C-alpha positions in Angstrom: 15.5 11.6 -19.0 17.1 11.7 -15.6 15.7 9.8 -12.6 14.9 13.1 -10.8 12.6 14.0 -13.7 10.7 10.8 -13.2 7.0 10.7 -12.7 6.4 9.7 -9.1 3.8 6.9 -8.9 2.4 5.3 -5.8 1.5 1.7 -6.0 -1.0 0.6 -3.3 -0.8 -3.2 -2.6 -2.7 -5.6 -0.5 0.0 -8.2 -0.7 3.8 -7.8 -1.2 3.7 -10.8 -3.6 2.1 -8.5 -6.2 5.4 -6.9 -6.8 6.7 -10.2 -8.0 3.7 -11.3 -9.9 3.5 -8.0 -11.8 7.2 -7.4 -12.1 7.0 -7.0 -15.9 4.5 -4.2 -15.6 6.5 -2.4 -12.9 9.7 -2.8 -14.8 8.0 -1.3 -17.9 6.8 1.7 -15.9 10.2 2.3 -14.5 12.4 1.6 -17.5 10.3 2.6 -20.5 8.0 5.2 -19.1 10.4 6.7 -16.4 8.2 6.3 -13.4 9.7 6.3 -9.9 7.5 3.7 -8.1 6.8 3.9 -4.4 5.1 0.8 -2.9 2.8 1.0 0.1 0.5 -1.5 1.7 -3.2 -0.6 1.6 -3.6 -0.8 5.3 -0.8 1.6 6.1 -1.3 5.3 6.6 -0.4 7.0 3.3 0.3 10.7 3.1 -0.9 11.9 -0.3 -0.3 15.6 0.4 2.3 17.5 2.4 2.5 21.3 2.7 -0.4 21.7 0.2 1.6 19.7 -2.4 0.7 16.3 -3.7 3.4 13.7 -3.1 2.6 11.6 -6.2 1.8 12.2 -9.8 -0.2 9.0 -10.1 -1.7 6.3 -7.9 -2.1 2.6 -9.0 -4.5 0.6 -6.7 -3.7 -3.1 -6.7 -5.5 -4.0 -3.6 -8.7 -5.9 -4.6 -9.1 -7.8 -1.3 -9.1 -4.7 0.9 -12.6 -3.7 2.0 -13.7 -0.1 2.9 -13.9 0.4 6.6 
């Protein structure tokens, strides 16, 4: 499967260190399941939809310390 056919997955983080601590899982998603991962911080403004089209096929929330405001 080509990279352009990859499933686009947003990973929402509360800490950039999560990329390192969960690198095996992220590598598995990219290499074995052909996901194209996009990392964003939970406190950033994330556009989920543009021109009535969703930007991501999946969202993984890895931000347990972020509280609802």
